[in-house]
C-alpha positions, 0 to 999 in steps of 0.5 A: 251280591247285593252290593256288587249289583249297585257298584255295576251299576253305578258303572255304568251310569259314569261310563255313560255321564263322560261319552255324553260330556265329550259331546257336550257344551259348556254353555257360557264359553266363547265361541269357536267361530268369534272368539278373538271379538268376544275375547276383546270385550272382556275388560282386562283383554282390551287393545282399545276402548270403545267409542260407545258402551253400551251395556248390553254388550261391555256389561263387564266394561259399563260395570268398570265405568259405573264404578268409576263414576261414582259421585259418591267418591271423593272429588280428586279419586274421580278427576283422576280415574277421569284423567287417566280415561284422559290419556288412555284416549290420548294415546289413542290419537283421539283427541276429542274424548281426550279433551272430554274426560279431562274437561269432566275431571277438572268440572269435580274441583278437587283441590289437589294442585298438581292435578288439576296443573295436569288435566289442563297440561294434558288438555292443553296437548288435546285440542293444540293436535285437534289445531285448537290453539285458543284453547290450548294456550287458555289452558296451559296458561291454565295450568301456567297459573297454578304452577308458573315453573311447571315446564310442560306447559310452559313449552305447550303454550311457547307452541301455541303462540308460537302456532297463533303467530304473536311471537312476542308471547312465545318469547315471553313463554321462552324466557320464564319458563328459562328460568326456572330450567334454564338448561331444556333444551326444549324450550332453548329452541323455541324460542330461536324459532319465536326469535325468528319469526319475529325479525321475519314479521318485523321484516315483511311489516316494515318492506309492507309499510314502505310498500304501502307508502309507496303505492300512497305516493304513486297515488296521490301523483296520479290523483294531482296530476290529473287535477292539474290537466282540469281533468273531471273525474265522475265519482260513484254512486256510494252504496246504501247503508247497510247494503250487500255491496258497501262490504265490496271493497272501496269503490274510487272515481280511478276504479276501473270496472273493464275486465282487463282491470288497467287502469290510468297511470302516471309514465316517469316522463310525466304523461298520463296513459289512459285505457280506452274505451271506443263503442260499435253501437251498429255491430254492437262490439267494442274496441279497448286501447289498455294506455292511450296517451294523452299526447296522442291524436285519435287519428292515430289509434284509428289508423291502426286498428282499421289497418285492417277491418275486423271481421264483422265490417262485412260491408268495409265501411270502417275505414279511417276516414269514414269515421265520426266520434261524440262523446255522451255528456252523464249528465245531459246525454247530449252528444258532443262529436270529437275532432280525431286530429286533436289528442287524447288531452284536449278531449278530456279537458273540455267542459262537458266530459267525465271521465267515469269508472276512470274509463272514457269511452267515445262510440264511433260510426261510419259519416252518412250512414243509414245507421248512424242518422237512425241513432243520432235522430232526436239526439242533440249533437253537439259539433267540434 
């Protein structure tokens, strides 16, 4: 009877345990609220490797990485593991990390030529996608040095050369590749593209050279025309060696500082046309003629310019017959009066006129005005 009682107690305990078990949770189970996130931390089920491996967050992955990078293993094994790691990053388009992985593998300096060739080629591909064309080309060349007929290296080298616009070298890469792989469509395609680009570049270079030659001849003809007329150009002050302005481009005596950028030119009939600046100091105003023909007299332009009086001439004093013109001697600062009835060429040939920055400039005053008298006071005036 006693045994029967013990059995009954045991059954009661088991029933109690089972009821309690139904309400208990497994301590190491995934959290039902974020089980997918926890599931993704398991290396076997990861869809994507994390950028940084935190041992506390990814203990299993950190352990595997320690095994992968175990320096006690042969260099070939370590290099291959890093290559696989680089390939995984490459597939995820994480090219920066792929480059680091391939570089780490190459640092192991294993003696497996096949593996090293693949590492250089793969790193070249990663650099290519990052836009590092020169680095990619160097890696393709390193791979080709190990295995001259390696197809992927030859293709990548040609692609890099085309991207770098060194088309002759691209053709050379293709030709070397086609010797070993004469039927490879990619090499044939790249060679055709490189040759097309090369011919276009050579054509553009010829055009640019011809244009430069024409421009040079035109500039020389212009300088000769100016010199033959006895017109004197004021040479610009050369910047000191090492100054910031030294790198801003070469300045010449014909360089114009005007905002229009107009410059003297020689027309087909052999006449010079100058940009000319008129200064009105009384009103701090200016006028600009972009192409003043050397054979035209000042009166013609003044009549046209003041056909309608400017808004700043409130007193209506600037009538063509009332105006006086002067140019300033750049050396002595003396003023020389200009006869408006003579041509621009006659004035430019004056022994004391020096054309500054390719733009002759003239001061315009109203004859006999109060401002004119004040402005001319103390200045040495030379009359025609």
